[in-house]
BAFI-3210 file (N, C-alpha, C; in Angstrom, 3 decimals, decimal comma, padded with zeros to 6 digits):
// residues 188
n [1|2|3|4|5|6|7|8|9|10|11|12|13|14|15|16|17|18|19|20|21|22|23|24|25|26|27|28|29|30|31|32|33|34|35|36|37|38|39|40|41|42|43|44|45|46|47|48|49|50|51|52|53|54|55|56|57|58|59|60|61|62|63|64|65|66|67|68|69|70|71|72|73|74|75|76|77|78|79|80|81|82|83|84|85|86|87|88|89|90|91|92|93|94|95|96|97|98|99|100|101|102|103|104|105|106|107|108|109|110|111|112|113|114|115|116|117|118|119|120|121|122|123|124|125|126|127|128|129|130|131|132|133|134|135|136|137|138|139|140|141|142|143|144|145|146|147|148|149|150|151|152|153|154|155|156|157|158|159|160|161|162|163|164|165|166|167|168|169|170|171|172|173|174|175|176|177|178|179|180|181|182|183|184|185|186|187|188]
n.u [016,070|014,415|013,898|013,071|011,956|011,920|010,249|011,015|009,891|011,034|009,694|008,899|009,505|011,609|011,204|010,732|008,566|007,214|006,490|003,815|004,472|006,817|006,524|007,369|006,962|007,874|007,694|006,077|003,044|002,742|000,587|-000,227|-002,429|-004,489|-003,616|-003,248|-001,040|-000,889|000,221|000,388|000,350|000,984|000,814|002,366|000,287|000,913|-000,435|-002,844|-006,364|-007,744|-009,687|-011,930|-012,639|-013,178|-015,506|-018,770|-018,142|-018,611|-018,013|-015,087|-013,054|-010,284|-008,162|-005,687|-004,198|-002,420|-003,224|-005,315|-008,246|-008,897|-010,325|-011,258|-011,117|-014,244|-015,964|-017,095|-019,949|-020,796|-020,035|-021,955|-024,223|-023,498|-023,468|-026,163|-027,387|-026,542|-027,200|-026,006|-024,094|-021,604|-018,182|-015,150|-011,969|-008,590|-005,086|-003,100|-000,216|001,079|-001,436|-005,061|-007,531|-010,740|-011,759|-014,022|-017,527|-019,398|-021,282|-023,868|-023,405|-020,636|-019,369|-017,419|-015,117|-014,213|-012,186|-009,847|-009,573|-008,356|-009,667|-012,875|-015,258|-017,974|-020,362|-022,017|-025,498|-027,903|-026,346|-025,725|-024,227|-022,763|-020,346|-018,476|-018,429|-017,320|-014,661|-013,705|-013,606|-011,640|-009,578|-009,159|-008,613|-006,206|-004,463|-004,302|-002,988|-000,530|000,543|-000,169|-001,442|-002,699|-002,500|-003,922|-002,737|-003,248|-001,907|-002,564|-001,236|-000,642|-000,100|001,507|002,620|003,413|002,365|001,018|-002,397|-004,499|-005,292|-005,765|-006,262|-006,752|-007,176|-006,423|-006,598|-006,920|-004,812|-002,550|-003,235|-005,890|-005,429|-003,944|-005,538|-007,604|-005,947|-005,370|-008,048|-008,733|-006,985|-007,869]
n.v [-006,569|-007,260|-005,846|-006,839|-005,524|-006,582|-006,568|-007,277|-008,343|-008,937|-011,215|-011,658|-014,208|-014,835|-015,610|-014,526|-012,507|-011,447|-008,278|-006,421|-004,064|-001,409|-000,053|002,218|002,888|003,281|001,433|-001,740|-003,248|-006,311|-009,202|-012,355|-014,821|-017,793|-019,686|-017,418|-014,521|-011,196|-008,114|-004,750|-001,330|002,231|004,206|006,723|008,765|009,588|010,759|012,345|013,506|016,780|017,474|019,341|019,503|016,881|016,074|017,222|019,291|021,786|025,440|026,978|029,885|031,545|034,347|034,707|034,928|032,978|030,533|027,405|027,662|030,253|033,471|036,964|039,287|040,164|043,242|044,714|045,288|043,772|041,296|041,072|040,166|037,442|036,493|036,807|034,944|032,677|031,998|031,784|029,891|030,879|031,512|033,127|032,720|032,014|031,975|029,509|028,655|026,166|025,660|026,149|027,806|028,242|031,384|033,200|033,264|034,712|037,613|040,089|042,298|042,197|042,315|043,793|042,655|041,020|042,235|041,781|039,052|035,918|034,437|032,804|030,360|028,417|026,501|023,381|023,251|022,202|021,176|020,109|021,174|023,796|025,418|023,445|021,633|023,242|023,833|021,205|020,648|022,654|021,598|019,109|020,002|021,520|019,290|018,071|020,147|020,235|017,661|015,696|013,194|009,866|006,301|003,197|000,100|-003,295|-006,515|-009,827|-013,153|-016,543|-018,519|-020,811|-021,199|-018,565|-017,119|-014,419|-013,619|-011,942|-008,431|-005,496|-002,328|001,065|004,373|007,884|009,073|011,831|013,347|012,074|011,127|010,179|008,129|006,339|005,582|004,251|002,067|000,627|-000,116|-001,860|-003,891|-005,265]
n.w [-029,441|-026,434|-023,257|-020,017|-016,956|-013,621|-010,366|-006,918|-003,692|-000,463|001,553|005,258|006,076|004,505|001,799|-001,654|-003,366|-006,513|-007,486|-009,029|-010,112|-009,532|-006,469|-005,222|-002,633|000,566|002,410|002,729|003,713|005,316|005,349|006,609|005,879|006,255|003,469|001,762|001,074|001,830|000,478|001,156|000,288|000,136|-002,591|-004,561|-006,581|-009,767|-011,801|-011,119|-011,357|-011,474|-008,743|-008,729|-011,292|-011,910|-010,781|-009,773|-007,732|-006,938|-007,423|-008,006|-008,072|-008,973|-008,606|-009,915|-012,931|-013,847|-012,920|-012,729|-012,399|-013,101|-013,148|-013,933|-011,190|-009,779|-009,460|-006,354|-006,417|-008,725|-007,609|-005,571|-007,048|-007,472|-004,892|-004,220|-006,052|-005,146|-002,430|000,909|000,194|-000,821|-000,340|000,782|-000,384|000,546|000,183|001,565|002,723|000,684|-000,475|-000,223|001,575|003,334|003,982|005,037|005,162|002,292|002,211|001,289|002,830|003,235|000,757|-000,256|000,609|-001,420|-002,576|-001,341|-001,237|-002,436|-004,018|-004,715|-003,503|-004,415|-003,024|-003,972|-004,745|-002,267|-000,326|003,083|005,048|004,049|004,526|005,804|003,737|001,717|002,854|002,893|000,154|-000,659|000,824|-000,484|-003,060|-002,680|-001,854|-004,283|-005,760|-004,577|-005,030|-003,263|-003,572|-003,751|-004,161|-003,023|-002,747|-002,817|-002,859|-003,668|-002,774|-003,449|-000,732|-000,633|-003,295|-004,029|-006,062|-007,787|-007,093|-007,128|-007,566|-005,844|-006,305|-005,850|-006,702|-006,393|-003,868|-002,143|-000,268|002,150|004,825|004,431|002,490|004,192|006,228|004,629|003,733|006,021|006,745|004,457|004,881|007,090]
ca.u [016,125|013,385|014,401|012,078|012,355|010,905|010,489|010,540|009,864|011,495|008,896|009,451|010,016|012,835|010,892|010,449|007,379|007,335|005,576|003,171|005,160|007,796|005,589|008,038|006,525|009,055|007,280|004,893|002,521|002,602|-000,291|-000,286|-003,654|-004,440|-003,945|-002,715|-000,296|-001,236|001,119|-000,426|001,039|000,410|001,820|002,125|-000,412|001,647|-001,282|-004,259|-007,066|-008,107|-011,007|-013,065|-013,141|-013,476|-016,890|-019,503|-017,762|-018,811|-017,233|-013,899|-012,510|-009,081|-007,666|-004,496|-004,318|-001,588|-003,754|-006,344|-009,591|-008,743|-011,190|-011,050|-011,837|-015,369|-016,126|-018,018|-021,159|-020,956|-020,063|-023,203|-025,128|-023,251|-024,002|-027,644|-027,782|-026,044|-027,459|-025,366|-023,080|-020,371|-017,119|-013,910|-010,801|-007,284|-004,031|-002,592|001,076|000,861|-002,781|-006,087|-008,536|-011,806|-011,748|-015,371|-018,712|-019,634|-022,705|-023,959|-022,881|-019,255|-019,093|-016,127|-014,063|-013,769|-010,982|-008,679|-009,701|-007,524|-010,706|-014,090|-015,775|-019,559|-020,693|-023,283|-027,017|-028,514|-025,356|-026,472|-023,339|-021,878|-019,067|-017,726|-018,222|-016,286|-013,398|-013,287|-013,354|-010,446|-008,449|-008,869|-007,872|-004,846|-003,699|-004,055|-002,005|000,820|000,984|-000,506|-002,627|-002,111|-003,146|-003,838|-002,610|-003,057|-001,654|-002,710|-000,350|-000,929|000,759|002,405|003,384|003,712|001,962|-000,034|-003,624|-005,406|-004,789|-006,910|-005,726|-007,697|-006,271|-007,282|-006,909|-006,420|-004,325|-001,956|-004,129|-007,061|-004,870|-003,343|-006,931|-008,104|-005,092|-005,701|-009,453|-008,550|-006,007|-008,414]
ca.v [-007,360|-006,767|-006,052|-006,885|-005,329|-007,176|-006,020|-008,242|-008,190|-010,139|-011,526|-011,791|-015,566|-014,919|-015,899|-013,441|-012,427|-010,635|-007,172|-005,964|-002,872|-000,711|000,707|003,475|003,024|003,094|000,295|-002,405|-003,973|-007,810|-009,901|-013,716|-015,455|-019,210|-019,829|-016,320|-013,598|-009,948|-006,973|-003,575|-000,153|003,482|004,681|008,074|008,786|010,493|011,568|012,477|014,494|017,846|017,028|020,170|019,203|015,587|015,884|018,445|019,710|023,250|026,305|027,594|030,897|032,209|035,728|034,698|034,299|031,711|029,331|026,667|028,097|031,822|034,451|038,181|039,656|041,035|044,348|044,333|045,348|042,621|040,120|040,874|039,169|036,190|036,232|036,654|033,877|031,367|032,396|031,050|029,031|031,584|031,733|033,672|031,722|032,611|031,036|029,135|027,880|025,765|025,394|027,046|027,586|029,098|032,484|033,438|033,408|036,113|038,151|041,264|043,472|042,129|042,147|044,500|041,736|040,397|043,139|041,184|037,529|035,320|033,709|032,439|029,116|028,276|025,178|022,958|023,364|020,900|020,711|020,401|022,091|024,515|025,692|022,294|021,199|024,211|023,591|019,880|020,735|023,427|020,715|018,085|020,677|021,749|018,119|017,929|021,323|019,976|016,353|014,894|012,199|008,412|004,975|002,187|-001,129|-004,648|-007,747|-011,191|-014,059|-017,833|-018,693|-021,861|-021,067|-017,173|-016,638|-013,461|-014,189|-010,840|-007,143|-004,558|-001,050|002,152|005,610|009,106|009,551|013,249|013,489|010,873|010,556|009,339|006,779|005,434|005,045|003,228|000,840|000,021|-000,707|-002,812|-005,088|-006,040]
ca.w [-028,015|-025,451|-021,859|-018,990|-015,604|-012,652|-009,089|-006,044|-002,283|000,440|002,903|006,475|006,076|003,642|000,381|-002,373|-004,440|-007,616|-007,546|-010,332|-010,386|-008,454|-005,857|-004,824|-001,197|001,532|003,253|002,423|005,052|005,025|006,202|006,409|006,052|005,732|002,002|001,019|001,666|001,277|000,573|000,920|000,334|-000,378|-003,720|-005,190|-007,874|-010,576|-012,797|-010,588|-011,960|-010,846|-008,230|-009,058|-012,676|-012,195|-010,487|-009,457|-006,308|-006,675|-008,338|-007,463|-008,870|-008,468|-009,174|-010,395|-014,333|-014,139|-012,135|-013,556|-012,195|-013,061|-013,679|-013,434|-009,999|-009,919|-008,578|-005,187|-006,900|-009,503|-006,758|-004,881|-007,814|-007,251|-003,647|-004,312|-006,744|-004,401|-000,971|001,827|-000,306|-001,340|000,629|000,353|-000,288|000,853|-000,030|002,842|002,406|-000,827|-000,672|-000,058|002,839|003,326|004,938|005,708|004,291|001,571|002,335|000,668|003,662|003,096|-000,593|-000,547|000,910|-002,637|-003,074|-000,634|-001,378|-003,417|-004,936|-003,984|-003,800|-004,310|-002,700|-004,691|-004,081|-001,680|000,679|004,333|005,740|003,031|005,063|005,998|002,267|000,996|003,530|002,303|-001,336|-000,808|001,199|-001,567|-004,265|-002,181|-001,976|-005,730|-006,240|-003,939|-005,322|-002,023|-004,157|-003,553|-004,493|-002,124|-003,534|-002,129|-003,893|-003,066|-003,317|-003,002|000,278|-001,042|-004,683|-003,993|-007,317|-007,671|-007,617|-007,285|-007,381|-005,469|-006,450|-006,025|-006,846|-006,163|-002,468|-001,935|001,235|002,816|005,997|003,947|001,927|005,194|006,798|003,670|003,586|007,242|006,563|003,484|005,252|008,170]
c.u [015,079|013,877|013,204|012,493|011,344|011,353|010,111|010,682|010,226|010,375|009,637|009,990|011,185|012,552|010,676|009,216|007,736|006,176|005,045|003,969|006,065|006,954|006,087|007,704|007,749|008,856|005,947|004,419|002,269|001,611|-000,364|-001,571|-003,585|-004,629|-003,453|-001,741|-000,669|-000,089|000,393|000,461|000,492|001,435|001,315|001,445|000,216|000,756|-002,789|-005,029|-007,431|-009,537|-012,048|-013,507|-013,613|-015,045|-017,515|-019,173|-017,983|-017,975|-016,204|-013,402|-011,326|-008,814|-006,543|-004,437|-003,470|-002,231|-004,996|-007,670|-009,674|-009,864|-010,864|-011,770|-013,037|-015,382|-017,143|-019,495|-021,633|-020,938|-021,284|-024,314|-024,813|-023,610|-025,491|-028,001|-027,494|-026,127|-026,835|-024,430|-021,823|-019,435|-016,021|-012,830|-009,542|-006,391|-003,454|-001,363|000,943|-000,387|-003,787|-006,929|-009,649|-011,651|-012,848|-016,239|-019,024|-021,063|-022,735|-023,249|-021,253|-018,682|-017,626|-014,959|-013,360|-012,438|-009,694|-008,571|-008,789|-008,510|-011,981|-014,539|-017,323|-019,902|-021,936|-024,525|-027,204|-027,492|-025,784|-025,422|-022,246|-020,590|-018,074|-017,478|-017,179|-014,919|-012,726|-012,763|-011,930|-009,248|-008,055|-008,227|-006,387|-003,984|-003,438|-002,995|-000,558|001,358|000,682|-001,643|-001,986|-002,922|-002,986|-003,808|-002,412|-002,952|-001,779|-001,931|-000,864|000,068|001,789|003,271|003,981|003,361|001,008|-001,352|-004,741|-004,647|-005,891|-006,110|-006,660|-006,817|-007,154|-007,450|-006,195|-006,059|-003,794|-002,786|-005,302|-006,585|-004,486|-004,558|-007,515|-007,217|-005,386|-007,117|-009,480|-007,873|-006,618|-008,997]
c.v [-006,507|-006,994|-005,905|-006,648|-005,807|-006,665|-007,060|-007,650|-009,259|-010,193|-011,722|-013,121|-015,687|-015,226|-014,590|-013,601|-011,361|-009,629|-006,862|-004,817|-002,348|000,251|002,040|003,656|002,649|001,757|-000,319|-003,168|-005,353|-008,435|-011,468|-014,188|-016,853|-019,055|-018,582|-015,373|-012,196|-008,938|-005,704|-002,330|001,079|003,915|005,912|008,038|009,915|011,228|011,717|013,545|015,673|017,519|017,966|020,113|017,841|015,250|017,230|018,732|021,264|024,141|026,934|028,690|031,568|033,452|035,813|034,069|033,013|030,469|028,746|027,338|029,804|032,539|035,993|038,454|040,476|042,196|043,975|044,374|044,124|041,369|039,999|040,129|037,881|035,514|035,914|035,392|032,558|031,687|031,308|029,955|029,520|031,867|032,292|032,668|032,542|031,582|030,805|028,097|027,557|025,461|026,483|026,741|028,578|030,122|032,791|033,515|034,732|036,406|039,567|042,351|043,324|041,907|042,648|043,730|040,966|041,189|042,534|039,796|037,180|034,491|033,518|031,080|029,206|026,792|024,584|023,125|022,037|020,474|021,083|021,497|022,669|024,893|024,491|021,646|021,914|024,027|022,281|020,012|021,648|022,511|019,720|018,868|021,073|020,602|017,907|018,956|020,838|018,585|015,427|013,952|010,832|007,378|004,072|000,908|-002,242|-005,736|-008,994|-012,193|-015,456|-018,126|-019,673|-021,514|-019,456|-016,486|-015,519|-013,820|-013,196|-009,564|-006,355|-003,101|000,095|003,440|006,835|009,557|010,831|013,540|012,096|010,365|009,640|008,037|005,883|004,794|003,968|001,951|000,000|-000,767|-002,070|-004,132|-005,765|-007,307]
c.w [-027,119|-024,030|-020,983|-017,630|-014,566|-011,266|-008,113|-004,534|-001,447|001,610|004,149|006,849|005,164|002,191|-000,296|-003,272|-005,368|-007,505|-008,917|-010,916|-009,414|-007,791|-005,390|-003,292|-000,407|002,290|002,669|003,727|004,468|005,885|005,758|006,767|005,716|004,284|001,221|001,831|000,967|001,524|000,184|001,079|-000,229|-001,467|-004,288|-006,357|-008,670|-011,616|-012,312|-011,378|-010,973|-010,192|-008,491|-010,454|-012,847|-011,746|-010,068|-007,963|-005,995|-007,648|-007,601|-008,582|-008,249|-009,318|-009,803|-011,981|-014,650|-013,673|-012,983|-013,570|-012,177|-013,829|-013,310|-012,187|-010,270|-009,032|-007,439|-005,689|-007,747|-008,582|-005,923|-005,570|-007,732|-005,920|-003,554|-004,865|-006,094|-002,883|000,048|001,431|-000,861|-000,226|000,007|000,476|-000,215|000,631|001,348|002,467|000,859|-001,221|-000,535|001,061|002,655|004,566|005,709|004,611|003,537|001,717|001,591|001,594|003,696|001,721|-001,024|-000,147|-000,228|-002,996|-002,469|-000,658|-002,517|-004,484|-004,094|-004,395|-003,580|-004,140|-003,444|-003,919|-003,354|-000,544|002,064|005,022|004,801|003,464|005,148|004,503|001,573|001,553|003,041|000,932|-001,475|-000,242|000,025|-002,782|-003,953|-002,238|-003,473|-006,134|-005,676|-004,254|-004,235|-002,563|-004,133|-003,999|-003,327|-002,898|-002,688|-003,178|-002,977|-003,623|-002,706|-001,874|000,043|-002,269|-004,783|-005,350|-007,090|-008,007|-007,797|-006,997|-006,963|-005,392|-006,620|-005,895|-006,565|-004,779|-002,213|-000,579|001,743|003,893|005,514|003,383|003,155|005,918|005,877|003,610|004,903|007,258|005,609|003,943|006,555|007,797]
res [x|x|x|x|x|x|x|x|x|x|x|x|x|x|x|x|x|x|x|x|x|x|x|x|x|x|x|x|x|x|x|x|x|x|x|x|x|x|x|x|x|x|x|x|x|x|x|x|x|x|x|x|x|x|x|x|x|x|x|x|x|x|x|x|x|x|x|x|x|x|x|x|x|x|x|x|x|x|x|x|x|x|x|x|x|x|x|x|x|x|x|x|x|x|x|x|x|x|x|x|x|x|x|x|x|x|x|x|x|x|x|x|x|x|x|x|x|x|x|x|x|x|x|x|x|x|x|x|x|x|x|x|x|x|x|x|x|x|x|x|x|x|x|x|x|x|x|x|x|x|x|x|x|x|x|x|x|x|x|x|x|x|x|x|x|x|x|x|x|x|x|x|x|x|x|x|x|x|x|x|x|x|x|x|x|x|x|x]
***
């Protein structure tokens, strides 16, 4: 015997539509257009990928061996070589709450700060504003670490039959604010 579970949503006009899956979203946004009804929501992404491994977002090194991007802490003289090889793109990283933030830029004159840092980040070559880029990369990585990753789902239904006609689902929004902004844009 095969059991099929279906999920439904009650529209403002009292009719029900079948959902493609249980969104887990507290609230869905309902938009009525001539010919179709849109339901949009933000859904938790249960299996997001590490944004630093997924693309070339720079190099992040942590000094805690239990963490994903772990390496041994370099001594200050060895770290000077890293700074020289990546001029103006190396930043000290500190733990902030459940995430990470950029502390300050690494220079030869402050290479001893590596002793107090929780890690360091090297922004990719060719980035116009390395500090802003580094801060954004750490914010995105922190969202991944804390499970703050979302999908934006919009489902299109025929206004008369309420049959599902199309699905627009995009996953991997690191941070709820970004997902909320994207949902509003897509529902315009």
